[in-house]
C-alpha positions as CSV (number, residue, x, y, z in Angstrom):
1,M,109.2,68.6,137.6
2,K,108.0,69.0,134.2
3,G,104.9,70.4,135.5
4,V,106.8,72.9,137.1
5,Y,108.2,73.5,134.1
6,L,105.4,73.4,132.0
7,L,103.5,76.3,134.3
8,I,107.2,78.5,134.1
9,S,106.9,78.1,130.5
10,T,103.3,79.2,130.1
11,L,103.6,82.0,132.4
12,A,106.8,83.5,130.4
13,I,104.6,83.1,127.4
14,L,101.4,85.1,128.7
15,A,103.6,87.7,130.1
16,S,105.6,88.1,126.9
17,A,101.9,88.3,125.0
18,T,100.8,91.2,127.7
19,F,103.4,93.0,126.4
20,L,102.7,92.8,122.7
21,V,98.4,93.8,123.1
22,S,99.4,97.6,122.4
23,A,99.6,96.2,118.9
24,S,96.3,94.5,118.7
25,D,93.5,95.0,121.0
26,P,92.7,98.1,122.2
27,G,93.2,98.5,125.9
28,P,90.5,97.9,128.5
29,L,88.5,100.6,130.4
30,Q,87.5,98.8,133.3
31,D,89.2,95.9,135.8
32,F,87.3,93.3,133.6
33,C,84.1,92.6,131.7
34,V,83.7,89.1,131.2
35,A,81.7,88.3,128.1
36,L,78.4,87.0,128.0
37,N,76.6,84.8,125.6
38,D,73.4,85.3,126.5
39,T,73.0,89.4,125.2
40,K,69.5,89.1,126.1
41,S,70.1,88.9,129.9
42,A,68.6,91.5,132.5
43,E,72.2,91.4,133.9
44,A,74.0,92.3,130.7
45,V,76.0,95.3,130.5
46,F,77.2,96.8,126.8
47,V,80.8,97.9,127.2
48,N,84.1,98.1,124.7
49,G,81.6,97.2,122.0
50,K,80.5,94.1,124.0
51,F,77.9,92.8,125.9
52,C,79.2,92.0,129.3
53,K,77.9,90.5,132.8
54,D,77.8,92.5,135.8
55,P,81.3,92.8,137.3
56,K,79.8,92.6,140.6
57,L,78.0,89.0,139.5
58,A,81.7,87.7,138.4
59,N,83.2,84.6,139.6
60,A,86.5,82.9,139.4
61,N,85.4,80.7,137.3
62,D,84.9,83.4,134.6
63,F,88.8,83.3,134.1
64,F,89.3,79.7,134.4
65,F,90.0,77.1,131.6
66,P,90.7,73.3,132.8
67,G,93.0,70.8,131.5
68,L,95.6,72.0,129.3
69,Q,98.3,69.9,130.6
70,N,96.6,67.0,128.9
71,P,97.7,65.5,125.8
72,R,95.4,65.9,122.7
73,N,94.5,63.5,119.9
74,T,96.6,64.3,117.1
75,Q,95.1,61.2,114.5
76,N,94.1,63.0,111.8
77,S,96.0,64.1,108.5
78,L,98.1,66.8,109.7
79,G,99.1,64.9,112.8
80,S,98.2,68.0,115.0
81,N,96.2,69.3,117.3
82,V,95.7,73.0,118.4
83,T,93.6,73.7,121.7
84,A,92.8,77.5,121.4
85,V,92.0,79.0,124.4
86,N,90.4,82.9,123.2
87,V,87.2,84.6,124.4
88,D,85.2,82.3,123.1
89,N,86.0,79.4,125.9
90,L,87.2,81.6,128.6
91,L,84.9,84.4,128.7
92,G,86.8,86.5,131.3
93,L,89.5,87.0,128.2
94,N,86.5,90.0,127.0
95,T,88.7,93.1,126.5
96,L,92.6,92.1,127.9
97,G,93.8,91.5,124.7
98,I,95.6,87.8,125.0
99,S,94.8,84.3,124.2
100,L,96.4,80.8,124.7
101,A,97.2,77.8,122.5
102,R,98.3,74.7,123.2
103,I,99.6,72.5,119.8
104,D,100.4,69.0,120.2
105,F,102.0,67.3,117.6
106,A,102.6,63.2,116.2
107,P,106.5,62.7,114.8
108,N,106.4,64.5,111.2
109,G,102.6,66.5,112.6
110,L,102.5,70.0,110.9
111,N,100.2,72.7,111.5
112,P,100.3,73.7,108.4
113,P,100.8,77.5,107.0
114,H,98.3,80.1,108.5
115,T,97.7,83.6,109.7
116,H,96.5,85.0,112.5
117,P,94.9,88.5,111.4
118,R,94.6,90.3,115.1
119,A,97.4,89.2,116.4
120,T,101.1,88.0,117.0
121,E,102.0,84.7,118.5
122,I,105.4,83.7,120.5
123,L,105.8,79.9,120.7
124,V,107.8,78.3,123.4
125,V,108.5,74.4,122.9
126,L,107.5,72.1,125.8
127,E,108.7,69.4,124.5
128,G,110.3,67.6,121.2
129,T,111.6,69.6,118.1
130,L,110.1,71.9,115.8
131,Y,111.2,73.1,112.4
132,V,109.2,76.4,112.4
133,G,109.4,79.5,109.7
134,F,107.2,82.5,108.5
135,V,107.0,84.5,105.6
136,T,107.3,88.4,105.2
137,S,105.1,90.3,103.0
138,N,105.2,90.8,99.4
139,G,106.9,94.3,99.6
140,D,109.2,92.2,101.5
141,G,110.3,89.7,99.0
142,N,108.4,87.2,100.7
143,R,111.5,86.2,102.8
144,L,111.5,82.9,104.7
145,F,112.7,83.0,108.4
146,T,113.1,79.2,110.0
147,K,114.7,77.8,112.9
148,V,114.6,74.5,114.5
149,L,113.4,75.1,117.9
150,N,114.2,72.5,121.1
151,M,112.4,72.3,124.6
152,G,112.7,75.8,125.8
153,D,113.3,77.8,122.9
154,V,111.1,80.4,121.7
155,F,110.3,81.8,118.8
156,V,107.7,85.0,117.4
157,F,105.6,85.0,114.4
158,P,104.4,88.8,113.7
159,I,101.0,89.7,113.2
160,G,99.2,88.8,110.0
161,L,102.4,87.2,108.4
162,I,101.5,83.4,107.3
163,H,103.7,81.4,109.1
164,F,104.0,77.0,110.2
165,Q,105.5,74.2,112.9
166,L,106.4,71.1,111.8
167,N,107.6,68.2,114.2
168,V,110.8,67.0,112.9
169,G,111.6,64.7,115.6
170,Q,110.9,60.9,116.5
171,V,108.5,61.5,119.2
172,N,105.5,63.6,119.9
173,A,106.2,67.3,120.6
174,V,104.1,70.0,122.3
175,A,104.6,73.8,122.3
176,F,102.5,76.7,124.2
177,A,101.4,79.8,122.0
178,G,100.8,83.4,123.3
179,L,98.8,85.7,120.6
180,S,98.2,89.3,121.6
181,S,94.3,89.4,121.0
182,Q,91.3,87.9,122.7
183,N,90.3,86.8,119.4
184,P,93.1,86.4,117.3
185,G,91.7,84.7,114.4
186,V,93.3,81.9,112.2
187,I,93.7,81.8,108.2
188,T,94.5,78.2,107.2
189,I,96.1,79.0,103.9
190,A,95.5,75.7,101.7
191,K,91.9,75.4,103.6
192,A,91.2,79.1,102.4
193,V,92.1,78.9,99.0
194,F,90.6,75.1,98.3
195,G,88.4,74.1,100.4
196,S,86.1,77.8,100.5
197,Q,82.2,77.6,100.3
198,P,81.4,77.9,97.6
199,P,84.5,77.2,95.9
200,I,86.7,79.7,94.0
201,N,86.2,79.3,90.3
202,P,88.8,76.9,89.2
203,D,89.7,79.3,86.3
204,V,90.7,81.5,89.3
205,L,93.0,79.1,90.6
206,A,94.2,77.5,87.6
207,K,96.2,81.1,86.7
208,A,97.1,82.3,90.2
209,F,98.9,79.1,90.9
210,Q,99.9,78.4,87.3
211,V,98.7,74.7,87.2
212,D,96.6,72.4,85.0
213,D,92.5,73.2,85.5
214,N,92.6,69.2,86.9
215,V,95.2,70.1,89.5
216,V,92.8,72.5,91.0
217,D,89.5,70.0,90.6
218,N,91.6,67.7,92.5
219,L,92.3,70.0,95.5
220,Q,88.9,71.2,95.7
221,K,87.9,67.7,96.1
222,Q,90.1,67.3,99.3
223,F,89.2,67.4,103.1
224,W,90.9,70.1,104.6
225,Y,91.3,69.6,108.3
226,D,90.0,72.8,109.8
227,N,93.2,72.9,112.6
228,N,92.3,76.0,115.0
């Protein structure tokens, strides 16, 4: 029964994300354009700004990603794990303007504040209870919108806005997200600010965050988990 619910929920968020495609990636000019990692291949065709496999050589495996029903390892500093399904690991998504992610949470696990610069995200909770929210832009006063979601609840994070999800239940939680881009990108705020390579000048961060230089130094020495 859970498998059927998982399938229905996934189809629902994919359909919703497809509706949002016009707000992000341009529409394709052909049925499909399976991305090609080997751009020197004799079969490469340049379409819509990407090297693509000759459509006549495409097969079902180009549009297939296995095993998304399996639980992921959440034994890390954040207590969460994001499994992204985008054009990097599902080549058939190229030019289709859509992608997917499974997010696993341990109790108190966090998908930290981050943004997707090229996509709106629609999230559905499959198991557990999540506290989610996003913050509007400076011009809108940086208003915080939050909600507690239970199984079957859906929430939307507008394109480019900082957002997060926290497991506030006592058991593991699972959510699926549809995104309106084949390559939505992710910028984890803490990692980008304090874990950049090379590091941002501490004087810049101390002044920006109105804290002592020692605080910035300590934060820059942390290991910033790459949750994408």
